[in-house]
N, CA, C and O of each residue as an XYZ file, in Angstrom:
616
protein
N       2.776    275.278    200.687
C       1.602    274.966    199.916
C       0.806    276.245    199.692
O       0.786    277.136    200.541
N       0.168    276.319    198.565
C      -0.656    277.475    198.249
C      -2.076    277.301    198.777
O      -3.053    277.557    198.073
N      -2.169    276.864    200.024
C      -3.446    276.683    200.704
C      -3.308    277.262    202.102
O      -2.232    277.234    202.698
N      -4.400    277.779    202.610
C      -4.350    278.387    203.937
C      -4.059    277.335    205.003
O      -4.258    276.136    204.808
N      -3.587    277.830    206.117
C      -3.337    276.956    207.260
C      -4.620    276.236    207.650
O      -4.594    275.044    207.956
N      -5.745    276.950    207.641
C      -7.021    276.343    208.007
C      -7.435    275.234    207.038
O      -7.972    274.211    207.462
N      -7.189    275.432    205.741
C      -7.537    274.397    204.754
C      -6.735    273.113    204.993
O      -7.282    272.012    204.935
N      -5.447    273.265    205.259
C      -4.601    272.100    205.523
C      -5.012    271.443    206.830
O      -5.113    270.218    206.903
N      -5.251    272.252    207.870
C      -5.668    271.721    209.172
C      -6.960    270.922    209.037
O      -7.098    269.853    209.630
N      -7.908    271.443    208.253
C      -9.173    270.728    208.056
C      -8.944    269.339    207.461
O      -9.625    268.384    207.832
N      -7.991    269.226    206.543
C      -7.698    267.923    205.925
C      -7.044    266.986    206.932
O      -7.493    265.852    207.101
N      -5.989    267.442    207.601
C      -5.212    266.526    208.450
C      -5.873    266.223    209.784
O      -5.339    265.447    210.577
N      -7.034    266.827    210.042
C      -7.775    266.509    211.264
C      -9.119    265.848    210.960
O      -9.931    265.646    211.862
N      -9.350    265.517    209.705
C     -10.571    264.809    209.321
C     -10.403    263.325    209.639
O      -9.368    262.744    209.316
N     -11.398    262.705    210.263
C     -11.276    261.263    210.544
C     -11.004    260.471    209.256
O     -11.612    260.739    208.219
N     -10.108    259.516    209.328
C      -9.758    258.635    208.206
C      -9.148    259.371    207.012
O      -9.199    258.865    205.891
N      -8.573    260.554    207.232
C      -8.058    261.342    206.113
C      -6.955    260.627    205.326
O      -6.740    260.934    204.154
N      -6.265    259.692    205.948
C      -5.188    259.000    205.241
C      -5.721    258.173    204.071
O      -4.984    257.903    203.122
N      -6.996    257.768    204.128
C      -7.594    257.044    202.998
C      -7.584    257.887    201.728
O      -7.518    257.348    200.623
N      -7.650    259.209    201.882
C      -7.708    260.124    200.734
C      -6.348    260.706    200.357
O      -6.129    261.072    199.202
N      -5.434    260.794    201.325
C      -4.206    261.568    201.109
C      -2.916    260.759    201.095
O      -1.889    261.258    200.635
N      -2.941    259.548    201.577
C      -1.704    258.783    201.783
C      -1.465    257.822    200.621
O      -2.275    256.923    200.393
N      -0.378    257.994    199.889
C      -0.156    257.163    198.704
C       0.157    255.687    198.975
O       0.145    254.877    198.049
N       0.436    255.333    200.223
C       0.726    253.932    200.558
C      -0.312    253.326    201.498
O      -0.112    252.230    202.021
N      -1.419    254.035    201.713
C      -2.458    253.585    202.634
C      -3.428    252.643    201.934
O      -4.023    252.980    200.910
N      -3.571    251.459    202.511
C      -4.611    250.538    202.052
C      -5.917    250.900    202.741
O      -6.960    251.011    202.096
N      -5.853    251.085    204.065
C      -7.036    251.514    204.814
C      -6.611    252.175    206.119
O      -5.689    251.721    206.796
N      -7.306    253.261    206.456
C      -7.104    253.995    207.700
C      -8.428    253.965    208.451
O      -9.443    254.443    207.945
N      -8.420    253.403    209.664
C      -9.634    253.280    210.471
C      -9.474    254.007    211.795
O      -8.506    253.783    212.522
N     -10.421    254.875    212.106
C     -10.419    255.603    213.364
C     -10.986    254.728    214.473
O     -11.998    254.051    214.295
N     -10.323    254.754    215.607
C     -10.814    254.085    216.810
C     -11.494    255.119    217.700
O     -12.600    254.892    218.189
N     -10.822    256.270    217.911
C     -11.420    257.402    218.621
C     -10.850    258.685    218.015
O      -9.698    258.714    217.583
N     -11.675    259.760    217.985
C     -11.277    260.984    217.287
C     -12.128    262.120    217.784
O     -13.258    261.823    218.170
N     -11.760    263.342    217.828
C     -10.458    263.968    217.595
C      -9.766    264.315    218.906
O     -10.275    264.021    219.987
N      -8.601    264.942    218.797
C      -7.871    265.493    219.929
C      -6.904    264.524    220.586
O      -6.692    263.404    220.123
N      -6.327    264.996    221.679
C      -5.396    264.168    222.453
C      -6.118    262.884    222.850
O      -7.266    262.918    223.292
N      -5.442    261.765    222.688
C      -6.051    260.473    222.978
C      -6.674    259.829    221.750
O      -7.110    258.680    221.810
N      -6.721    260.553    220.637
C      -7.227    259.962    219.397
C      -6.397    258.746    219.054
O      -5.199    258.693    219.331
N      -7.051    257.763    218.443
C      -6.359    256.551    218.007
C      -6.914    256.128    216.660
O      -8.106    256.267    216.386
N      -6.022    255.609    215.823
C      -6.454    255.012    214.573
C      -5.453    253.950    214.152
O      -4.394    253.795    214.759
N      -5.806    253.227    213.107
C      -4.887    252.247    212.536
C      -4.642    252.616    211.081
O      -5.503    253.183    210.409
N      -3.463    252.285    210.618
C      -3.064    252.523    209.244
C      -2.511    251.216    208.693
O      -1.447    250.753    209.104
N      -3.255    250.628    207.752
C      -2.755    249.444    207.056
C      -2.172    249.900    205.734
O      -2.847    250.534    204.922
N      -0.905    249.567    205.533
C      -0.198    249.946    204.314
C      -0.501    248.947    203.192
O      -1.005    247.852    203.441
N      -0.188    249.339    201.966
C      -0.369    248.466    200.811
C       0.416    247.169    200.969
O       0.030    246.142    200.411
N       1.512    247.205    201.724
C       2.348    246.017    201.946
C       1.713    245.035    202.923
O       2.176    243.901    203.050
N       0.646    245.462    203.619
C       0.005    244.616    204.627
C       0.434    244.949    206.048
O      -0.215    244.519    207.002
N       1.509    245.703    206.205
C       1.970    246.135    207.518
C       0.913    247.054    208.134
O       0.402    247.954    207.467
N       0.590    246.824    209.406
C      -0.404    247.662    210.085
C       0.225    248.348    211.283
O       0.844    247.704    212.131
N       0.059    249.660    211.342
C       0.535    250.469    212.456
C      -0.654    251.045    213.203
O      -1.706    251.323    212.628
N      -0.455    251.215    214.499
C      -1.408    251.923    215.339
C      -0.835    253.300    215.624
O       0.368    253.452    215.837
N      -1.708    254.306    215.626
C      -1.291    255.665    215.959
C      -2.086    256.140    217.165
O      -3.299    255.946    217.241
N      -1.380    256.771    218.114
C      -2.035    257.374    219.271
C      -1.520    258.804    219.417
O      -0.313    259.036    219.479
N      -2.441    259.753    219.470
C      -2.111    261.167    219.478
C      -1.908    261.654    220.905
O      -2.775    261.474    221.761
N      -0.753    262.274    221.155
C      -0.383    262.703    222.501
C      -0.415    264.213    222.680
O      -0.380    264.705    223.807
N      -0.481    264.946    221.587
C      -0.567    266.412    221.605
C      -1.404    266.812    220.406
O      -1.294    266.204    219.341
N      -2.259    267.852    220.569
C      -3.138    268.269    219.474
C      -3.525    269.718    219.702
O      -4.184    270.036    220.692
N      -3.122    270.596    218.799
C      -3.593    271.979    218.816
C      -3.547    272.529    217.396
O      -3.167    271.813    216.470
N      -3.927    273.788    217.214
C      -4.057    274.367    215.868
C      -2.742    274.439    215.098
O      -2.743    274.751    213.907
N      -1.630    274.157    215.755
C      -0.328    274.172    215.089
C       0.198    272.783    214.772
O       1.327    272.639    214.303
N      -0.612    271.757    215.024
C      -0.194    270.403    214.688
C      -0.483    269.414    215.790
O      -1.235    269.689    216.725
N       0.132    268.258    215.658
C      -0.044    267.227    216.671
C       1.175    266.334    216.748
O       2.007    266.299    215.842
N       1.259    265.605    217.863
C       2.301    264.609    218.079
C       1.608    263.274    218.239
O       0.491    263.196    218.751
N       2.277    262.227    217.797
C       1.700    260.900    217.944
C       2.789    259.862    218.107
O       3.959    260.084    217.795
N       2.359    258.729    218.606
C       3.213    257.551    218.729
C       2.690    256.556    217.701
O       1.484    256.322    217.628
N       3.583    255.967    216.905
C       3.168    255.043    215.852
C       4.025    253.786    215.879
O       5.227    253.852    216.135
N       3.411    252.654    215.616
C       4.134    251.395    215.536
C       3.170    250.225    215.480
O       1.953    250.405    215.513
N       3.723    249.031    215.397
C       2.887    247.836    215.399
C       2.321    247.622    216.797
O       2.847    248.156    217.774
N       1.257    246.848    216.891
C       0.538    246.671    218.160
C       1.452    246.256    219.303
O       1.382    246.835    220.387
N       2.296    245.280    219.084
C       3.158    244.783    220.155
C       4.632    245.078    219.915
O       5.506    244.496    220.557
N       4.895    245.986    218.985
C       6.276    246.286    218.625
C       6.738    247.623    219.154
O       6.069    248.269    219.961
N       7.892    248.015    218.680
C       8.471    249.293    219.072
C       7.705    250.431    218.419
O       7.087    250.265    217.367
N       7.757    251.580    219.058
C       7.026    252.752    218.589
C       7.995    253.882    218.261
O       9.061    254.013    218.863
N       7.592    254.687    217.294
C       8.316    255.904    216.948
C       7.471    257.104    217.334
O       6.243    257.029    217.363
N       8.135    258.205    217.630
C       7.446    259.452    217.930
C       7.431    260.299    216.662
O       8.447    260.444    215.982
N       6.256    260.855    216.357
C       6.098    261.652    215.146
C       5.498    263.000    215.520
O       4.563    263.087    216.317
N       6.052    264.039    214.931
C       5.612    265.400    215.215
C       5.186    266.065    213.904
O       6.013    266.274    213.016
N       3.903    266.396    213.783
C       3.371    267.126    212.637
C       3.231    268.590    213.058
O       2.635    268.879    214.096
N       3.779    269.524    212.257
C       3.657    270.941    212.574
C       3.174    271.691    211.340
O       3.595    271.428    210.213
N       2.267    272.643    211.598
C       1.637    273.423    210.544
C       1.830    274.907    210.836
O       1.494    275.393    211.916
N       2.375    275.611    209.858
C       2.608    277.047    209.960
C       1.930    277.706    208.768
O       1.800    277.091    207.710
N       1.503    278.932    208.929
C       0.945    279.624    207.781
C      -0.038    280.703    208.137
O      -0.129    281.156    209.278
N      -0.781    281.104    207.108
C      -1.752    282.182    207.258
C      -2.956    281.892    206.360
O      -3.221    280.736    206.029
N      -3.679    282.932    205.969
C      -4.880    282.745    205.154
C      -4.586    282.456    203.682
O      -5.505    282.157    202.919
N      -3.320    282.539    203.272
C      -2.984    282.353    201.866
C      -2.091    281.150    201.586
O      -2.230    280.497    200.551
N      -1.185    280.858    202.495
C      -0.264    279.754    202.263
C       0.137    279.121    203.584
O      -0.048    279.700    204.654
N       0.689    277.920    203.483
C       1.060    277.202    204.700
C       2.239    276.284    204.436
O       2.608    276.010    203.293
N       2.813    275.823    205.525
C       3.898    274.847    205.470
C       3.594    273.757    206.483
O       3.314    274.032    207.650
N       3.655    272.525    206.023
C       3.424    271.370    206.881
C       4.717    270.576    206.945
O       5.329    270.291    205.916
N       5.132    270.219    208.152
C       6.349    269.417    208.303
C       6.054    268.211    209.189
O       5.181    268.246    210.057
N       6.808    267.149    208.942
C       6.696    265.935    209.738
C       8.096    265.544    210.189
O       9.010    265.427    209.373
N       8.258    265.345    211.482
C       9.533    264.905    212.050
C       9.311    263.562    212.729
O       8.388    263.410    213.530
N      10.152    262.593    212.412
C      10.032    261.257    212.998
C      11.265    260.970    213.843
O      12.395    261.102    213.373
N      11.043    260.580    215.079
C      12.119    260.088    215.941
C      11.966    258.577    215.994
O      11.106    258.049    216.700
N      12.807    257.894    215.241
C      12.705    256.446    215.137
C      13.290    255.780    216.367
O      14.088    256.372    217.095
N      12.886    254.556    216.584
C      13.456    253.768    217.666
C      14.766    253.153    217.172
O      14.908    252.889    215.978
N      15.719    252.924    218.066
C      16.993    252.327    217.655
C      16.818    250.871    217.203
O      15.948    250.153    217.696
N      17.642    250.468    216.279
C      17.649    249.067    215.858
C      18.284    248.234    216.962
O      19.423    248.489    217.354
N      17.566    247.253    217.461
C      18.073    246.510    218.611
C      19.282    245.639    218.284
O      20.024    245.261    219.191
N      19.496    245.313    217.019
C      20.642    244.484    216.642
C      21.905    245.291    216.370
O      22.960    244.722    216.090
N      21.802    246.626    216.453
C      22.950    247.481    216.188
C      23.246    248.315    217.422
O      22.568    249.313    217.665
N      24.246    247.928    218.206
C      24.556    248.668    219.422
C      25.187    250.032    219.128
O      25.951    250.202    218.177
N      24.835    250.990    219.981
C      25.453    252.314    219.997
C      25.818    252.914    218.664
O      24.953    253.118    217.812
N      27.109    253.202    218.472
C      27.565    253.910    217.277
C      27.318    253.157    215.964
O      27.239    253.778    214.904
N      27.198    251.834    216.025
C      26.974    251.068    214.789
C      25.601    251.360    214.177
O      25.385    251.108    212.991
N      24.685    251.884    214.971
C      23.352    252.241    214.481
C      23.431    253.304    213.388
O      22.576    253.355    212.503
N      24.458    254.152    213.450
C      24.615    255.244    212.487
C      24.725    254.711    211.056
O      24.199    255.336    210.135
N      25.383    253.592    210.851
C      25.610    253.074    209.499
C      24.292    252.733    208.790
O      24.039    253.277    207.715
N      23.439    251.852    209.348
C      22.183    251.585    208.648
C      21.249    252.797    208.630
O      20.460    252.957    207.699
N      21.336    253.653    209.661
C      20.465    254.825    209.683
C      20.805    255.762    208.528
O      19.907    256.192    207.804
N      22.065    256.081    208.345
C      22.481    257.032    207.316
C      22.274    256.477    205.908
O      21.857    257.208    205.010
N      22.560    255.200    205.713
C      22.547    254.653    204.354
C      21.254    253.950    203.959
O      21.016    253.742    202.769
N      20.421    253.583    204.912
C      19.186    252.894    204.550
C      17.951    253.559    205.153
O      17.041    253.946    204.421
N      17.911    253.693    206.458
C      16.698    254.177    207.124
C      16.383    255.620    206.734
O      15.269    255.907    206.295
N      17.331    256.519    206.883
C      17.067    257.929    206.611
C      16.637    258.178    205.162
O      15.663    258.902    204.953
N      17.310    257.619    204.152
C      16.841    257.848    202.777
C      15.429    257.298    202.528
O      14.624    257.949    201.861
N      15.124    256.111    203.056
C      13.789    255.538    202.875
C      12.735    256.373    203.612
O      11.641    256.598    203.095
N      13.069    256.823    204.809
C      12.141    257.631    205.591
C      11.893    258.985    204.923
O      10.755    259.452    204.872
N      12.945    259.611    204.414
C      12.790    260.894    203.713
C      11.901    260.741    202.483
O      11.033    261.578    202.231
N      12.116    259.679    201.724
C      11.291    259.404    200.552
C       9.831    259.211    200.948
O       8.926    259.730    200.295
N       9.614    258.463    202.017
C       8.274    258.207    202.521
C       7.580    259.506    202.939
O       6.440    259.755    202.547
N       8.261    260.327    203.730
C       7.661    261.570    204.213
C       7.365    262.536    203.070
O       6.346    263.227    203.093
N       8.247    262.593    202.069
C       7.978    263.415    200.888
C       6.703    262.949    200.190
O       5.913    263.771    199.726
N       6.502    261.640    200.115
C       5.295    261.093    199.482
C       4.043    261.404    200.295
O       2.998    261.726    199.730
N       4.146    261.308    201.622
C       2.999    261.609    202.497
C       2.604    263.076    202.349
O       1.424    263.387    202.181
N       3.578    263.975    202.410
C       3.293    265.401    202.253
C       2.782    265.702    200.847
O       1.868    266.508    200.673
N       3.369    265.057    199.852
C       2.918    265.228    198.481
C       1.485    264.759    198.288
O       0.737    265.347    197.506
N       1.100    263.707    198.994
C      -0.271    263.204    198.909
C      -1.285    264.182    199.465
O      -2.383    264.321    198.925
N      -0.925    264.858    200.538
C      -1.819    265.866    201.120
C      -1.982    267.024    200.145
O      -3.093    267.502    199.919
N      -0.875    267.470    199.570
C      -0.949    268.560    198.597
C      -1.740    268.129    197.354
O      -2.539    268.906    196.833
N      -1.525    266.902    196.881
C      -2.274    266.379    195.730
C      -3.773    266.433    196.013
O      -4.553    266.874    195.169
N      -4.170    265.984    197.196
C      -5.584    265.979    197.575
C      -6.155    267.398    197.583
O      -7.259    267.628    197.092
N      -5.408    268.337    198.136
C      -5.871    269.725    198.183
C      -5.991    270.326    196.786
O      -6.961    271.029    196.502
N      -5.046    270.069    195.929
C      -5.069    270.619    194.566
C      -6.190    270.007    193.736
O      -6.918    270.724    193.049
N      -6.329    268.690    193.796
C      -7.244    267.968    192.911
C      -8.611    267.671    193.513
O      -9.536    267.276    192.803
N      -8.736    267.861    194.826
C      -9.975    267.538    195.536
C     -10.437    266.114    195.220
O     -11.625    265.838    195.059
N      -9.452    265.231    195.138
C      -9.731    263.809    194.916
C      -8.611    263.001    195.553
O      -7.518    263.520    195.775
N      -8.879    261.728    195.849
C      -7.865    260.905    196.523
C      -6.587    260.765    195.701
O      -6.627    260.685    194.474
N      -5.466    260.735    196.394
C      -4.184    260.512    195.727
C      -4.138    259.054    195.255
O      -4.474    258.152    196.023
N      -3.729    258.811    194.012
C      -3.594    257.419    193.558
C      -2.524    256.687    194.365
O      -1.526    257.283    194.770
N      -2.732    255.426    194.591
C      -1.766    254.628    195.347
C      -0.437    254.579    194.577
O      -0.409    254.448    193.353
N       0.644    254.686    195.327
C       2.009    254.705    194.781
C       2.219    255.838    193.772
O       3.052    255.721    192.873
N       1.476    256.919    193.916
C       1.514    258.017    192.948
C       2.913    258.601    192.743
O       3.255    259.019    191.637
N       3.706    258.630    193.786
C       5.043    259.218    193.710
C       6.122    258.138    193.575
O       7.305    258.404    193.788
N       5.708    256.932    193.224
C       6.617    255.795    193.120
C       6.361    254.808    194.244
O       5.725    255.138    195.245
N       6.856    253.609    194.069
C       6.674    252.590    195.095
C       7.662    252.815    196.236
O       8.646    253.541    196.099
N       7.377    252.184    197.343
C       8.243    252.289    198.508
C       8.583    250.891    199.013
O       7.715    250.027    199.132
N       9.843    250.695    199.301
C      10.376    249.404    199.740
C       9.657    248.830    200.955
O       9.477    247.616    201.043
N       9.245    249.677    201.889
C       8.619    249.207    203.122
C       7.100    249.155    203.057
O       6.489    248.310    203.712
N       6.475    250.037    202.282
C       5.036    250.248    202.410
C       4.201    249.927    201.171
O       2.974    249.880    201.263
N       4.817    249.710    200.042
C       4.064    249.356    198.835
C       3.767    247.861    198.822
O       4.319    247.095    199.612
N       2.882    247.462    197.907
C       2.542    246.047    197.793
C       3.774    245.204    197.525
O       4.682    245.604    196.797
N       3.780    244.026    198.132
C       4.870    243.082    197.918
C       4.443    242.149    196.799
O       3.410    241.488    196.906
N       5.215    242.086    195.739
C       4.884    241.215    194.603
C       5.661    239.925    194.652
O       5.506    239.077    193.774
């Protein structure tokens, strides 16, 4: 991104920032903020609601656990690299295994369904942050296209 590391950090550490930057966010509500132990909720346009709890937080990014209140959780790692002129933001998701697919059979739905949908989703999330920085206005919902898991269900 053609924005400094500090500019990106300021956005991704602002309370409720997903309301402005996330193309599939219906509402993002902070429970506690900032730093390790931060918690918030993210309700998607589809109605699905995830809770996020931050387990690591420093100037190079943060780690969090995300999932439904009583469901399985995924580990997510946000990392920010850069300088005063440009930066790179990456998101890595370690998903939980599908309980109906034992061992090696998990690879089939992961490769052909989960990974492509997740990659599309993460590209949209990162694109939303860049859109917000460029335009200094909220990213329109579904701006990069709809998503099977997170867009409104018609």
